[in-house]
Backbone of each chain as nested JSON, in Angstrom:
{
  "chains": [
    {"id": "A", "residues": [
      {"number": 1, "name": "MET", "atoms": {"N": [0.848, -1.199, 0.0], "CA": [0.0, 0.0, 0.0], "C": [0.882, 1.247, 0.0]}},
      {"number": 2, "name": "PRO", "atoms": {"N": [0.614, 2.217, -0.896], "CA": [1.449, 3.418, -0.951], "C": [1.403, 4.213, 0.338]}},
      {"number": 3, "name": "ALA", "atoms": {"N": [2.462, 4.982, 0.587], "CA": [2.528, 5.788, 1.801], "C": [1.389, 6.796, 1.842]}},
      {"number": 4, "name": "GLY", "atoms": {"N": [0.858, 7.004, 3.027], "CA": [-0.158, 8.019, 3.224], "C": [-1.572, 7.53, 3.029]}},
      {"number": 5, "name": "ASN", "atoms": {"N": [-1.758, 6.381, 2.444], "CA": [-3.115, 5.88, 2.239], "C": [-3.682, 5.292, 3.519]}},
      {"number": 6, "name": "LYS", "atoms": {"N": [-4.999, 5.242, 3.594], "CA": [-5.649, 4.647, 4.753], "C": [-5.483, 3.13, 4.677]}},
      {"number": 7, "name": "PRO", "atoms": {"N": [-5.139, 2.49, 5.795], "CA": [-4.997, 1.031, 5.742], "C": [-6.356, 0.377, 5.543]}},
      {"number": 8, "name": "SER", "atoms": {"N": [-6.363, -0.731, 4.828], "CA": [-7.631, -1.419, 4.608], "C": [-7.408, -2.918, 4.678]}},
      {"number": 9, "name": "ALA", "atoms": {"N": [-7.982, -3.529, 5.696], "CA": [-7.858, -4.982, 5.837], "C": [-8.836, -5.669, 4.897]}},
      {"number": 10, "name": "PRO", "atoms": {"N": [-8.505, -6.847, 4.436], "CA": [-9.438, -7.579, 3.563], "C": [-10.605, -8.134, 4.386]}},
      {"number": 11, "name": "SER", "atoms": {"N": [-11.722, -8.377, 3.728], "CA": [-12.857, -8.978, 4.424], "C": [-12.72, -10.495, 4.486]}},
      {"number": 12, "name": "ARG", "atoms": {"N": [-11.937, -11.037, 3.55], "CA": [-11.631, -12.47, 3.577], "C": [-10.124, -12.667, 3.485]}},
      {"number": 13, "name": "ALA", "atoms": {"N": [-9.686, -13.816, 3.994], "CA": [-8.246, -14.073, 4.073], "C": [-7.785, -15.055, 3.0]}},
      {"number": 14, "name": "ASP", "atoms": {"N": [-8.495, -15.113, 1.877], "CA": [-8.148, -16.096, 0.839], "C": [-6.733, -15.888, 0.293]}},
      {"number": 15, "name": "GLU", "atoms": {"N": [-6.383, -14.633, 0.023], "CA": [-5.039, -14.359, -0.505], "C": [-3.988, -14.69, 0.536]}},
      {"number": 16, "name": "LEU", "atoms": {"N": [-4.266, -14.31, 1.766], "CA": [-3.325, -14.612, 2.851], "C": [-3.153, -16.114, 3.041]}},
      {"number": 17, "name": "ALA", "atoms": {"N": [-4.24, -16.856, 2.887], "CA": [-4.222, -18.294, 3.185], "C": [-3.177, -19.038, 2.365]}},
      {"number": 18, "name": "GLU", "atoms": {"N": [-2.928, -18.588, 1.146], "CA": [-2.013, -19.311, 0.258], "C": [-0.553, -18.914, 0.447]}},
      {"number": 19, "name": "ILE", "atoms": {"N": [-0.299, -17.935, 1.259], "CA": [1.081, -17.469, 1.475], "C": [1.809, -18.431, 2.418]}},
      {"number": 20, "name": "VAL", "atoms": {"N": [3.006, -18.81, 2.031], "CA": [3.846, -19.695, 2.85], "C": [5.077, -18.907, 3.286]}},
      {"number": 21, "name": "LEU", "atoms": {"N": [5.301, -18.873, 4.591], "CA": [6.443, -18.127, 5.141], "C": [7.259, -19.037, 6.055]}},
      {"number": 22, "name": "PRO", "atoms": {"N": [8.571, -18.817, 6.096], "CA": [9.394, -19.574, 7.042], "C": [9.262, -18.997, 8.45]}},
      {"number": 23, "name": "ASP", "atoms": {"N": [9.315, -19.875, 9.444], "CA": [9.335, -19.365, 10.811], "C": [10.783, -19.115, 11.236]}},
      {"number": 24, "name": "HIS", "atoms": {"N": [10.979, -18.813, 12.499], "CA": [12.31, -18.448, 12.988], "C": [13.273, -19.634, 12.984]}},
      {"number": 25, "name": "GLU", "atoms": {"N": [12.72, -20.848, 12.748], "CA": [13.576, -22.036, 12.636], "C": [13.629, -22.536, 11.193]}},
      {"number": 26, "name": "CYS", "atoms": {"N": [13.18, -21.706, 10.269], "CA": [13.198, -22.002, 8.829], "C": [12.21, -23.1, 8.418]}},
      {"number": 27, "name": "HIS", "atoms": {"N": [11.206, -23.354, 9.228], "CA": [10.147, -24.298, 8.853], "C": [9.053, -23.53, 8.132]}},
      {"number": 28, "name": "ASP", "atoms": {"N": [8.666, -24.008, 6.955], "CA": [7.625, -23.319, 6.197], "C": [6.265, -23.468, 6.868]}},
      {"number": 29, "name": "VAL", "atoms": {"N": [5.535, -22.373, 6.908], "CA": [4.19, -22.36, 7.492], "C": [3.242, -21.748, 6.457]}},
      {"number": 30, "name": "ARG", "atoms": {"N": [2.191, -22.499, 6.117], "CA": [1.153, -21.947, 5.228], "C": [0.161, -21.201, 6.117]}},
      {"number": 31, "name": "LEU", "atoms": {"N": [-0.065, -19.93, 5.828], "CA": [-0.886, -19.127, 6.729], "C": [-2.286, -19.705, 6.904]}},
      {"number": 32, "name": "GLY", "atoms": {"N": [-2.868, -20.227, 5.835], "CA": [-4.23, -20.772, 5.934], "C": [-4.346, -21.91, 6.926]}},
      {"number": 33, "name": "ASP", "atoms": {"N": [-3.242, -22.596, 7.177], "CA": [-3.277, -23.698, 8.145], "C": [-3.458, -23.18, 9.58]}},
      {"number": 34, "name": "LEU", "atoms": {"N": [-3.143, -21.917, 9.789], "CA": [-3.23, -21.358, 11.142], "C": [-4.676, -21.24, 11.612]}},
      {"number": 35, "name": "TRP", "atoms": {"N": [-5.607, -21.035, 10.674], "CA": [-7.012, -20.86, 11.083], "C": [-7.913, -21.941, 10.481]}},
      {"number": 36, "name": "SER", "atoms": {"N": [-7.35, -23.036, 10.028], "CA": [-8.177, -24.07, 9.396], "C": [-9.082, -24.783, 10.403]}},
      {"number": 37, "name": "GLU", "atoms": {"N": [-8.672, -24.833, 11.654], "CA": [-9.462, -25.582, 12.65], "C": [-9.968, -24.716, 13.802]}},
      {"number": 38, "name": "ARG", "atoms": {"N": [-9.441, -23.535, 13.947], "CA": [-9.846, -22.647, 15.049], "C": [-9.526, -21.21, 14.638]}},
      {"number": 39, "name": "PRO", "atoms": {"N": [-10.205, -20.255, 15.254], "CA": [-9.86, -18.861, 14.924], "C": [-8.399, -18.586, 15.254]}},
      {"number": 40, "name": "ALA", "atoms": {"N": [-7.833, -17.683, 14.503], "CA": [-6.435, -17.334, 14.754], "C": [-6.254, -15.824, 14.687]}},
      {"number": 41, "name": "ALA", "atoms": {"N": [-5.408, -15.323, 15.556], "CA": [-5.024, -13.913, 15.53], "C": [-3.633, -13.815, 14.913]}},
      {"number": 42, "name": "LEU", "atoms": {"N": [-3.515, -12.982, 13.903], "CA": [-2.218, -12.747, 13.263], "C": [-1.808, -11.312, 13.537]}},
      {"number": 43, "name": "ILE", "atoms": {"N": [-0.575, -11.16, 13.971], "CA": [-0.054, -9.836, 14.329], "C": [1.124, -9.522, 13.42]}},
      {"number": 44, "name": "TRP", "atoms": {"N": [0.993, -8.473, 12.623], "CA": [2.118, -8.024, 11.794], "C": [2.895, -6.98, 12.574]}},
      {"number": 45, "name": "LEU", "atoms": {"N": [4.141, -7.298, 12.844], "CA": [4.999, -6.381, 13.588], "C": [5.453, -5.257, 12.68]}},
      {"number": 46, "name": "ARG", "atoms": {"N": [5.6, -4.091, 13.251], "CA": [6.069, -2.957, 12.451], "C": [7.502, -3.207, 11.978]}},
      {"number": 47, "name": "HIS", "atoms": {"N": [8.325, -3.582, 12.868], "CA": [9.704, -3.949, 12.507], "C": [10.323, -4.639, 13.705]}},
      {"number": 48, "name": "TYR", "atoms": {"N": [11.45, -5.273, 13.477], "CA": [12.202, -5.822, 14.606], "C": [13.071, -4.709, 15.156]}},
      {"number": 49, "name": "GLY", "atoms": {"N": [13.098, -4.579, 16.457], "CA": [13.981, -3.581, 17.03], "C": [13.332, -2.924, 18.218]}}
    ]},
    {"id": "B", "residues": [
      {"number": 1, "name": "MET", "atoms": {"N": [2.603, -8.728, 23.771], "CA": [1.763, -9.751, 23.133], "C": [2.155, -11.15, 23.594]}},
      {"number": 2, "name": "ASP", "atoms": {"N": [3.463, -11.317, 23.731], "CA": [3.951, -12.646, 24.133], "C": [3.431, -13.033, 25.52]}},
      {"number": 3, "name": "ARG", "atoms": {"N": [3.27, -12.037, 26.375], "CA": [2.796, -12.325, 27.736], "C": [1.358, -12.828, 27.747]}},
      {"number": 4, "name": "ALA", "atoms": {"N": [0.591, -12.522, 26.691], "CA": [-0.821, -12.933, 26.633], "C": [-1.0, -14.283, 25.954]}},
      {"number": 5, "name": "ARG", "atoms": {"N": [0.093, -14.95, 25.569], "CA": [-0.033, -16.17, 24.772], "C": [-0.815, -17.263, 25.51]}},
      {"number": 6, "name": "GLY", "atoms": {"N": [-0.678, -17.335, 26.834], "CA": [-1.401, -18.347, 27.606], "C": [-2.899, -18.131, 27.557]}},
      {"number": 7, "name": "GLU", "atoms": {"N": [-3.305, -16.867, 27.551], "CA": [-4.736, -16.561, 27.492], "C": [-5.307, -16.927, 26.123]}},
      {"number": 8, "name": "PHE", "atoms": {"N": [-4.547, -16.701, 25.077], "CA": [-4.997, -17.101, 23.741], "C": [-5.11, -18.621, 23.667]}},
      {"number": 9, "name": "LYS", "atoms": {"N": [-4.129, -19.308, 24.203], "CA": [-4.143, -20.772, 24.162], "C": [-5.339, -21.306, 24.947]}},
      {"number": 10, "name": "ALA", "atoms": {"N": [-5.572, -20.74, 26.128], "CA": [-6.693, -21.185, 26.96], "C": [-8.025, -20.945, 26.26]}},
      {"number": 11, "name": "ALA", "atoms": {"N": [-8.098, -19.897, 25.457], "CA": [-9.339, -19.574, 24.748], "C": [-9.502, -20.392, 23.468]}},
      {"number": 12, "name": "GLY", "atoms": {"N": [-8.481, -21.156, 23.107], "CA": [-8.569, -21.952, 21.884], "C": [-8.377, -21.128, 20.631]}},
      {"number": 13, "name": "VAL", "atoms": {"N": [-7.558, -20.115, 20.732], "CA": [-7.303, -19.218, 19.602], "C": [-5.832, -19.31, 19.211]}},
      {"number": 14, "name": "GLY", "atoms": {"N": [-5.573, -19.489, 17.93], "CA": [-4.2, -19.501, 17.451], "C": [-3.619, -18.096, 17.49]}},
      {"number": 15, "name": "LEU", "atoms": {"N": [-2.325, -18.007, 17.624], "CA": [-1.669, -16.695, 17.699], "C": [-0.325, -16.778, 16.995]}},
      {"number": 16, "name": "MET", "atoms": {"N": [-0.092, -15.86, 16.077], "CA": [1.159, -15.883, 15.33], "C": [1.655, -14.467, 15.086]}},
      {"number": 17, "name": "LEU", "atoms": {"N": [2.941, -14.271, 15.261], "CA": [3.582, -12.991, 14.956], "C": [4.254, -13.094, 13.585]}},
      {"number": 18, "name": "ILE", "atoms": {"N": [4.209, -12.018, 12.842], "CA": [4.856, -11.972, 11.524], "C": [5.718, -10.719, 11.475]}},
      {"number": 19, "name": "GLY", "atoms": {"N": [6.968, -10.897, 11.082], "CA": [7.882, -9.758, 10.991], "C": [8.489, -9.656, 9.612]}},
      {"number": 20, "name": "GLN", "atoms": {"N": [9.049, -8.489, 9.315], "CA": [9.544, -8.229, 7.962], "C": [11.066, -8.414, 7.877]}},
      {"number": 21, "name": "ALA", "atoms": {"N": [11.525, -9.628, 8.074], "CA": [12.959, -9.87, 7.965], "C": [13.197, -11.35, 7.679]}},
      {"number": 22, "name": "THR", "atoms": {"N": [14.415, -11.789, 7.857], "CA": [14.78, -13.162, 7.563], "C": [14.502, -14.061, 8.778]}},
      {"number": 23, "name": "PRO", "atoms": {"N": [14.462, -15.385, 8.582], "CA": [14.295, -16.28, 9.735], "C": [15.383, -16.071, 10.79]}},
      {"number": 24, "name": "ARG", "atoms": {"N": [16.598, -15.837, 10.349], "CA": [17.683, -15.615, 11.31], "C": [17.428, -14.359, 12.153]}},
      {"number": 25, "name": "GLN", "atoms": {"N": [16.994, -13.309, 11.491], "CA": [16.697, -12.071, 12.223], "C": [15.498, -12.258, 13.152]}},
      {"number": 26, "name": "ALA", "atoms": {"N": [14.535, -13.081, 12.706], "CA": [13.375, -13.376, 13.566], "C": [13.828, -14.128, 14.813]}},
      {"number": 27, "name": "ALA", "atoms": {"N": [14.755, -15.058, 14.641], "CA": [15.274, -15.819, 15.79], "C": [16.023, -14.891, 16.75]}},
      {"number": 28, "name": "GLN", "atoms": {"N": [16.794, -13.975, 16.188], "CA": [17.53, -13.013, 17.031], "C": [16.554, -12.12, 17.795]}},
      {"number": 29, "name": "PHE", "atoms": {"N": [15.504, -11.702, 17.114], "CA": [14.483, -10.855, 17.73], "C": [13.83, -11.589, 18.904]}},
      {"number": 30, "name": "ARG", "atoms": {"N": [13.493, -12.863, 18.705], "CA": [12.877, -13.654, 19.78], "C": [13.803, -13.741, 20.995]}},
      {"number": 31, "name": "ARG", "atoms": {"N": [15.067, -14.034, 20.715], "CA": [16.027, -14.167, 21.816], "C": [16.2, -12.854, 22.565]}},
      {"number": 32, "name": "ARG", "atoms": {"N": [16.369, -11.786, 21.792], "CA": [16.638, -10.476, 22.393], "C": [15.454, -9.983, 23.228]}},
      {"number": 33, "name": "GLN", "atoms": {"N": [14.242, -10.244, 22.723], "CA": [13.044, -9.75, 23.419], "C": [12.484, -10.78, 24.404]}},
      {"number": 34, "name": "GLY", "atoms": {"N": [13.065, -11.973, 24.452], "CA": [12.567, -13.01, 25.345], "C": [11.196, -13.514, 24.96]}},
      {"number": 35, "name": "ILE", "atoms": {"N": [10.941, -13.588, 23.659], "CA": [9.626, -14.001, 23.146], "C": [9.609, -15.511, 22.928]}},
      {"number": 36, "name": "GLN", "atoms": {"N": [8.527, -16.148, 23.376], "CA": [8.397, -17.594, 23.167], "C": [7.471, -17.938, 22.015]}},
      {"number": 37, "name": "LEU", "atoms": {"N": [6.644, -16.998, 21.595], "CA": [5.771, -17.252, 20.45], "C": [6.612, -17.462, 19.195]}},
      {"number": 38, "name": "PRO", "atoms": {"N": [6.108, -18.282, 18.277], "CA": [6.811, -18.382, 16.989], "C": [6.68, -17.077, 16.21]}},
      {"number": 39, "name": "VAL", "atoms": {"N": [7.677, -16.791, 15.406], "CA": [7.658, -15.578, 14.578], "C": [7.914, -15.994, 13.133]}},
      {"number": 40, "name": "LEU", "atoms": {"N": [7.002, -15.624, 12.244], "CA": [7.201, -15.892, 10.828], "C": [8.009, -14.765, 10.205]}},
      {"number": 41, "name": "ALA", "atoms": {"N": [8.81, -15.128, 9.217], "CA": [9.702, -14.171, 8.573], "C": [9.195, -13.844, 7.169]}},
      {"number": 42, "name": "ASP", "atoms": {"N": [8.826, -12.603, 6.969], "CA": [8.294, -12.167, 5.675], "C": [9.157, -11.033, 5.134]}},
      {"number": 43, "name": "GLU", "atoms": {"N": [10.325, -11.408, 4.687], "CA": [11.278, -10.41, 4.216], "C": [10.723, -9.613, 3.032]}},
      {"number": 44, "name": "GLY", "atoms": {"N": [9.961, -10.272, 2.169], "CA": [9.406, -9.594, 0.988], "C": [8.12, -8.841, 1.266]}},
      {"number": 45, "name": "ARG", "atoms": {"N": [7.623, -8.94, 2.494], "CA": [6.406, -8.25, 2.944], "C": [5.177, -8.606, 2.104]}},
      {"number": 46, "name": "VAL", "atoms": {"N": [5.155, -9.816, 1.586], "CA": [4.013, -10.273, 0.778], "C": [2.737, -10.298, 1.626]}},
      {"number": 47, "name": "SER", "atoms": {"N": [2.859, -10.829, 2.84], "CA": [1.669, -10.929, 3.694], "C": [1.239, -9.554, 4.205]}},
      {"number": 48, "name": "TYR", "atoms": {"N": [2.178, -8.646, 4.354], "CA": [1.823, -7.278, 4.766], "C": [0.892, -6.655, 3.725]}},
      {"number": 49, "name": "ARG", "atoms": {"N": [1.266, -6.832, 2.444], "CA": [0.438, -6.26, 1.376], "C": [-0.926, -6.94, 1.347]}},
      {"number": 50, "name": "ALA", "atoms": {"N": [-0.939, -8.256, 1.491], "CA": [-2.217, -8.983, 1.44], "C": [-3.117, -8.626, 2.619]}},
      {"number": 51, "name": "ALA", "atoms": {"N": [-2.517, -8.246, 3.73], "CA": [-3.294, -7.877, 4.918], "C": [-3.713, -6.412, 4.888]}},
      {"number": 52, "name": "GLY", "atoms": {"N": [-3.241, -5.657, 3.904], "CA": [-3.597, -4.24, 3.819], "C": [-2.78, -3.356, 4.725]}},
      {"number": 53, "name": "ALA", "atoms": {"N": [-1.622, -3.824, 5.158], "CA": [-0.772, -3.009, 6.037], "C": [-0.218, -1.818, 5.247]}},
      {"number": 54, "name": "LYS", "atoms": {"N": [-0.12, -0.742, 5.927], "CA": [0.222, 0.524, 5.297], "C": [1.71, 0.854, 5.411]}},
      {"number": 55, "name": "VAL", "atoms": {"N": [2.234, 1.59, 4.432], "CA": [3.572, 2.181, 4.539], "C": [3.36, 3.648, 4.899]}},
      {"number": 56, "name": "ALA", "atoms": {"N": [3.912, 4.068, 6.026], "CA": [3.609, 5.393, 6.567], "C": [4.383, 6.507, 5.868]}},
      {"number": 57, "name": "ASN", "atoms": {"N": [3.798, 7.693, 5.889], "CA": [4.545, 8.878, 5.455], "C": [5.206, 9.514, 6.69]}},
      {"number": 58, "name": "MET", "atoms": {"N": [5.898, 10.624, 6.489], "CA": [6.673, 11.216, 7.593], "C": [5.803, 11.623, 8.784]}},
      {"number": 59, "name": "SER", "atoms": {"N": [4.664, 12.231, 8.517], "CA": [3.831, 12.688, 9.634], "C": [3.22, 11.499, 10.378]}},
      {"number": 60, "name": "GLU", "atoms": {"N": [2.991, 10.414, 9.667], "CA": [2.437, 9.224, 10.331], "C": [3.508, 8.494, 11.145]}},
      {"number": 61, "name": "LEU", "atoms": {"N": [4.766, 8.741, 10.806], "CA": [5.86, 8.135, 11.574], "C": [6.266, 8.993, 12.765]}},
      {"number": 62, "name": "PHE", "atoms": {"N": [6.316, 10.323, 12.529], "CA": [6.896, 11.198, 13.552], "C": [5.936, 12.258, 14.064]}},
      {"number": 63, "name": "GLY", "atoms": {"N": [4.644, 12.123, 13.768], "CA": [3.657, 13.071, 14.266], "C": [3.496, 12.946, 15.769]}},
      {"number": 64, "name": "PRO", "atoms": {"N": [2.866, 13.94, 16.414], "CA": [2.709, 13.929, 17.879], "C": [2.039, 12.672, 18.4]}},
      {"number": 65, "name": "GLN", "atoms": {"N": [1.009, 12.192, 17.69], "CA": [0.288, 11.007, 18.154], "C": [1.206, 9.778, 18.169]}},
      {"number": 66, "name": "SER", "atoms": {"N": [2.004, 9.638, 17.13], "CA": [2.896, 8.48, 17.036], "C": [3.969, 8.536, 18.115]}},
      {"number": 67, "name": "VAL", "atoms": {"N": [4.561, 9.728, 18.285], "CA": [5.656, 9.866, 19.244], "C": [5.16, 9.641, 20.67]}},
      {"number": 68, "name": "SER", "atoms": {"N": [4.033, 10.26, 21.018], "CA": [3.547, 10.126, 22.395], "C": [3.155, 8.685, 22.696]}},
      {"number": 69, "name": "LYS", "atoms": {"N": [2.502, 8.018, 21.776], "CA": [2.131, 6.616, 22.01], "C": [3.359, 5.717, 22.066]}},
      {"number": 70, "name": "GLY", "atoms": {"N": [4.364, 6.058, 21.27], "CA": [5.594, 5.285, 21.3], "C": [6.297, 5.387, 22.642]}},
      {"number": 71, "name": "LEU", "atoms": {"N": [6.289, 6.585, 23.205], "CA": [6.921, 6.775, 24.514], "C": [6.178, 6.007, 25.603]}},
      {"number": 72, "name": "VAL", "atoms": {"N": [4.846, 6.051, 25.554], "CA": [4.043, 5.334, 26.544], "C": [4.272, 3.829, 26.402]}},
      {"number": 73, "name": "ALA", "atoms": {"N": [4.274, 3.338, 25.167], "CA": [4.471, 1.902, 24.944], "C": [5.847, 1.467, 25.436]}},
      {"number": 74, "name": "GLY", "atoms": {"N": [6.861, 2.294, 25.184], "CA": [8.201, 1.961, 25.639], "C": [8.296, 1.898, 27.159]}},
      {"number": 75, "name": "ALA", "atoms": {"N": [7.615, 2.84, 27.822], "CA": [7.63, 2.857, 29.289], "C": [6.901, 1.638, 29.85]}},
      {"number": 76, "name": "ARG", "atoms": {"N": [5.78, 1.274, 29.212], "CA": [5.012, 0.119, 29.691], "C": [5.793, -1.179, 29.534]}},
      {"number": 77, "name": "SER", "atoms": {"N": [6.409, -1.343, 28.381], "CA": [7.095, -2.61, 28.11], "C": [8.453, -2.675, 28.796]}},
      {"number": 78, "name": "ARG", "atoms": {"N": [8.966, -1.513, 29.177], "CA": [10.303, -1.424, 29.789], "C": [11.364, -2.027, 28.876]}},
      {"number": 79, "name": "ARG", "atoms": {"N": [11.135, -1.865, 27.587], "CA": [12.117, -2.347, 26.624], "C": [12.647, -1.173, 25.832]}},
      {"number": 80, "name": "ILE", "atoms": {"N": [13.888, -1.262, 25.487], "CA": [14.543, -0.179, 24.768], "C": [14.521, -0.49, 23.282]}},
      {"number": 81, "name": "GLN", "atoms": {"N": [14.211, 0.54, 22.505], "CA": [14.244, 0.39, 21.057], "C": [15.678, 0.131, 20.612]}},
      {"number": 82, "name": "THR", "atoms": {"N": [15.872, -0.967, 19.892], "CA": [17.21, -1.266, 19.401], "C": [17.257, -0.991, 17.895]}},
      {"number": 83, "name": "ARG", "atoms": {"N": [18.332, -1.421, 17.255], "CA": [18.495, -1.145, 15.83], "C": [17.314, -1.704, 15.041]}},
      {"number": 84, "name": "THR", "atoms": {"N": [16.775, -0.877, 14.152], "CA": [15.613, -1.281, 13.367], "C": [16.03, -2.238, 12.259]}},
      {"number": 85, "name": "VAL", "atoms": {"N": [15.326, -3.364, 12.162], "CA": [15.535, -4.309, 11.07], "C": [14.285, -4.274, 10.212]}},
      {"number": 86, "name": "GLY", "atoms": {"N": [14.433, -3.978, 8.929], "CA": [13.284, -3.871, 8.039], "C": [12.997, -2.42, 7.703]}},
      {"number": 87, "name": "ASP", "atoms": {"N": [11.96, -2.217, 6.915], "CA": [11.572, -0.882, 6.488], "C": [10.876, -0.179, 7.648]}},
      {"number": 88, "name": "ALA", "atoms": {"N": [11.479, 0.895, 8.154], "CA": [10.926, 1.593, 9.323], "C": [9.583, 2.242, 9.018]}},
      {"number": 89, "name": "ALA", "atoms": {"N": [9.292, 2.463, 7.75], "CA": [8.009, 3.088, 7.393], "C": [6.874, 2.063, 7.282]}},
      {"number": 90, "name": "GLN", "atoms": {"N": [7.232, 0.792, 7.28], "CA": [6.191, -0.241, 7.181], "C": [5.443, -0.337, 8.51]}},
      {"number": 91, "name": "LEU", "atoms": {"N": [4.144, -0.175, 8.452], "CA": [3.327, -0.332, 9.644], "C": [2.792, -1.758, 9.719]}},
      {"number": 92, "name": "GLY", "atoms": {"N": [2.299, -2.118, 10.882], "CA": [1.78, -3.467, 11.079], "C": [0.284, -3.466, 11.277]}},
      {"number": 93, "name": "GLY", "atoms": {"N": [-0.179, -4.435, 12.017], "CA": [-1.612, -4.533, 12.284], "C": [-1.981, -5.914, 12.768]}},
      {"number": 94, "name": "SER", "atoms": {"N": [-3.262, -6.129, 12.946], "CA": [-3.743, -7.394, 13.498], "C": [-5.025, -7.807, 12.79]}},
      {"number": 95, "name": "LEU", "atoms": {"N": [-5.15, -9.098, 12.576], "CA": [-6.397, -9.662, 12.041], "C": [-6.786, -10.863, 12.884]}},
      {"number": 96, "name": "VAL", "atoms": {"N": [-8.081, -11.062, 13.06], "CA": [-8.598, -12.323, 13.596], "C": [-9.369, -12.993, 12.465]}},
      {"number": 97, "name": "VAL", "atoms": {"N": [-8.957, -14.214, 12.138], "CA": [-9.537, -14.921, 10.995], "C": [-10.307, -16.148, 11.487]}},
      {"number": 98, "name": "ARG", "atoms": {"N": [-11.515, -16.309, 10.96], "CA": [-12.339, -17.466, 11.31], "C": [-11.906, -18.682, 10.487]}},
      {"number": 99, "name": "PRO", "atoms": {"N": [-12.259, -19.871, 10.937], "CA": [-11.915, -21.07, 10.161], "C": [-12.502, -21.063, 8.744]}},
      {"number": 100, "name": "ASP", "atoms": {"N": [-13.583, -20.325, 8.508], "CA": [-14.151, -20.26, 7.148], "C": [-13.428, -19.237, 6.267]}},
      {"number": 101, "name": "GLY", "atoms": {"N": [-12.399, -18.591, 6.798], "CA": [-11.612, -17.647, 6.012], "C": [-12.091, -16.21, 6.078]}},
      {"number": 102, "name": "ASN", "atoms": {"N": [-13.212, -15.979, 6.73], "CA": [-13.667, -14.594, 6.883], "C": [-12.829, -13.881, 7.949]}},
      {"number": 103, "name": "VAL", "atoms": {"N": [-12.53, -12.633, 7.678], "CA": [-11.808, -11.823, 8.669], "C": [-12.848, -11.264, 9.639]}},
      {"number": 104, "name": "ALA", "atoms": {"N": [-12.783, -11.715, 10.874], "CA": [-13.791, -11.355, 11.868], "C": [-13.522, -9.996, 12.491]}},
      {"number": 105, "name": "TRP", "atoms": {"N": [-12.279, -9.614, 12.542], "CA": [-11.9, -8.367, 13.221], "C": [-10.551, -7.937, 12.666]}},
      {"number": 106, "name": "SER", "atoms": {"N": [-10.349, -6.651, 12.592], "CA": [-9.049, -6.168, 12.1], "C": [-8.698, -4.828, 12.735]}},
      {"number": 107, "name": "HIS", "atoms": {"N": [-7.438, -4.627, 12.858], "CA": [-6.919, -3.306, 13.253], "C": [-5.571, -3.148, 12.551]}},
      {"number": 108, "name": "MET", "atoms": {"N": [-5.595, -2.493, 11.398], "CA": [-4.349, -2.212, 10.703], "C": [-3.932, -0.797, 11.083]}},
      {"number": 109, "name": "SER", "atoms": {"N": [-2.667, -0.626, 11.404], "CA": [-2.182, 0.645, 11.955], "C": [-2.326, 1.793, 10.96]}},
      {"number": 110, "name": "ALA", "atoms": {"N": [-2.837, 2.906, 11.448], "CA": [-2.956, 4.112, 10.625], "C": [-1.727, 5.001, 10.756]}},
      {"number": 111, "name": "ASN", "atoms": {"N": [-1.004, 4.843, 11.876], "CA": [0.259, 5.564, 12.065], "C": [1.139, 4.726, 12.996]}},
      {"number": 112, "name": "ALA", "atoms": {"N": [2.345, 5.209, 13.252], "CA": [3.307, 4.397, 13.995], "C": [2.895, 4.128, 15.433]}},
      {"number": 113, "name": "GLY", "atoms": {"N": [1.99, 4.939, 15.97], "CA": [1.565, 4.738, 17.358], "C": [0.223, 4.046, 17.483]}},
      {"number": 114, "name": "ASP", "atoms": {"N": [-0.328, 3.636, 16.372], "CA": [-1.688, 3.092, 16.352], "C": [-1.649, 1.558, 16.359]}},
      {"number": 115, "name": "ASN", "atoms": {"N": [-1.642, 0.993, 17.55], "CA": [-1.582, -0.466, 17.681], "C": [-2.699, -0.954, 18.591]}},
      {"number": 116, "name": "ALA", "atoms": {"N": [-3.322, -2.069, 18.216], "CA": [-4.326, -2.679, 19.093], "C": [-3.607, -3.327, 20.276]}},
      {"number": 117, "name": "SER", "atoms": {"N": [-4.242, -3.279, 21.427], "CA": [-3.64, -3.901, 22.611], "C": [-3.888, -5.411, 22.573]}},
      {"number": 118, "name": "PRO", "atoms": {"N": [-3.065, -6.189, 23.275], "CA": [-3.331, -7.635, 23.357], "C": [-4.735, -7.923, 23.877]}},
      {"number": 119, "name": "GLU", "atoms": {"N": [-5.224, -7.097, 24.8], "CA": [-6.568, -7.304, 25.355], "C": [-7.641, -7.137, 24.285]}},
      {"number": 120, "name": "GLU", "atoms": {"N": [-7.472, -6.133, 23.426], "CA": [-8.444, -5.914, 22.35], "C": [-8.452, -7.088, 21.38]}},
      {"number": 121, "name": "ILE", "atoms": {"N": [-7.264, -7.555, 21.034], "CA": [-7.164, -8.656, 20.069], "C": [-7.74, -9.934, 20.672]}},
      {"number": 122, "name": "LEU", "atoms": {"N": [-7.406, -10.183, 21.926], "CA": [-7.923, -11.378, 22.602], "C": [-9.444, -11.328, 22.705]}},
      {"number": 123, "name": "ALA", "atoms": {"N": [-9.992, -10.178, 23.061], "CA": [-11.453, -10.056, 23.187], "C": [-12.13, -10.343, 21.845]}},
      {"number": 124, "name": "ALA", "atoms": {"N": [-11.554, -9.825, 20.769], "CA": [-12.137, -10.069, 19.44], "C": [-12.063, -11.543, 19.076]}},
      {"number": 125, "name": "ALA", "atoms": {"N": [-10.941, -12.172, 19.412], "CA": [-10.778, -13.593, 19.09], "C": [-11.705, -14.47, 19.933]}},
      {"number": 126, "name": "VAL", "atoms": {"N": [-11.847, -14.137, 21.2], "CA": [-12.716, -14.925, 22.08], "C": [-14.17, -14.834, 21.626]}},
      {"number": 127, "name": "ARG", "atoms": {"N": [-14.562, -13.675, 21.111], "CA": [-15.933, -13.535, 20.582], "C": [-16.178, -14.548, 19.475]}},
      {"number": 128, "name": "GLU", "atoms": {"N": [-15.144, -14.827, 18.689], "CA": [-15.295, -15.787, 17.592], "C": [-15.423, -17.216, 18.104]}},
      {"number": 129, "name": "VAL", "atoms": {"N": [-14.757, -17.509, 19.19], "CA": [-14.831, -18.86, 19.764], "C": [-16.209, -19.072, 20.352]}},
      {"number": 130, "name": "VAL", "atoms": {"N": [-16.717, -18.046, 21.02], "CA": [-18.02, -18.143, 21.693], "C": [-19.145, -18.166, 20.676]}},
      {"number": 131, "name": "ALA", "atoms": {"N": [-18.967, -17.445, 19.569], "CA": [-20.049, -17.308, 18.568], "C": [-20.42, -18.656, 17.955]}}
    ]}
  ]
}
């Protein structure tokens, strides 16, 4: 999202669900698996530091 | 957030942190901050874009609201800001997602000081479990 725009969360997490990211131990995690069986809270950190 | 992990677990709600760096940097961040939650590494910020996270402009980074909230947050956490890893203008946010893929609740940051509290996120998530 360009700077200065209002943030807008999606109403559905379909795009997020297909994203695969490594965890801190380099194990791949598919985001959709996090909420496949129970609600999940995802927190995007601003930065490390 | 890490301190609330037991409450999320007790409520039957998954909890995951996502940061904008490499797995190695995520591991260093966990160690340095004493965090036990897993941290996903999104160096390319793909998930940030998909979640609608904003890249801040100068006033959203250094405006009075951002600075004052940053000072309060720093005092509460008793943690010192260390070297920034990642794009300092990238803002974060929070989503609660239902098993059907619908986003039940969201708070994406409008400026650098605009963050949902762990209590707010937990309350939103617990509502989904109860519903």
